[in-house]
C-alpha positions, 0 to 999 in steps of 0.5 A: 499499499502506497504511503500516500493517496493522490488526490487531485488530477493526475495523468493516465500514467498513474494508473496501475494494472495487472492481468491474472495469468492463472486463469480465471480466480476464484477470489479476485482480490487476492490473486496475483496480477501481472503487469503488461509491460510497455502499454501505451494506453488504457481505456474503460468503457461502461455499456448501460443497457437501458429500458425506456417506457412511455407510460399514459399516466406521464402525460407522454413523458418517457421514463427509464431504468439501468437494466444491465451493465458490461464494461470493456477495456481496451489497451494498446501498446508495444510488443515486449518479447520476453515480458511474462505479461506482455508474451500471456497476452500476446499468446492469447490471439491463438487461444479460444474459449475458456483458455481466455478467461482471466481477470484485471486488476486496475488500481487508481490513483487514490488508490480505489481498486477495480477488479474484472473477471474477464475475457481477454481479446488479443486483436492486433499484432505487428506494424509497419516497416519502420514501426515497433511491433504492436500489441493491442487487446481487449477486456471485456467483463464476464460477470460483475466486477468488484470495485473497492473503494479505498480505504479498504481496497 
């Protein structure tokens, strides 16, 4: 646990993350998470399923209720051969089914932690002749994530 908790505005590179290389853990909080070296971007998207209806008693005004959620995390970076986390994610490009099941942990600068049971989808490798090999991947939630607010994280 860090000595100070981040407050205020921070650059994205203060967000820490890791993936579980042992499949889907039974306990998200105690699993071991490995950093994927040379990641350059992390983007978290929350998709909401919203049901809408227009009851007559509301005189035509619509009502709405969130009825479902899913989470996706898009990652981009460089392919780092020999790094355990980078090799793990790159290797999932050739896997199917439960081999792609994992979990991801994201720690924000204020020390809140997001644990995501997930499927990892590696979707881009390579690059142009004068560039560095890329590694792009997406995490899709597979079940309900766990969000733990500091100081109980």
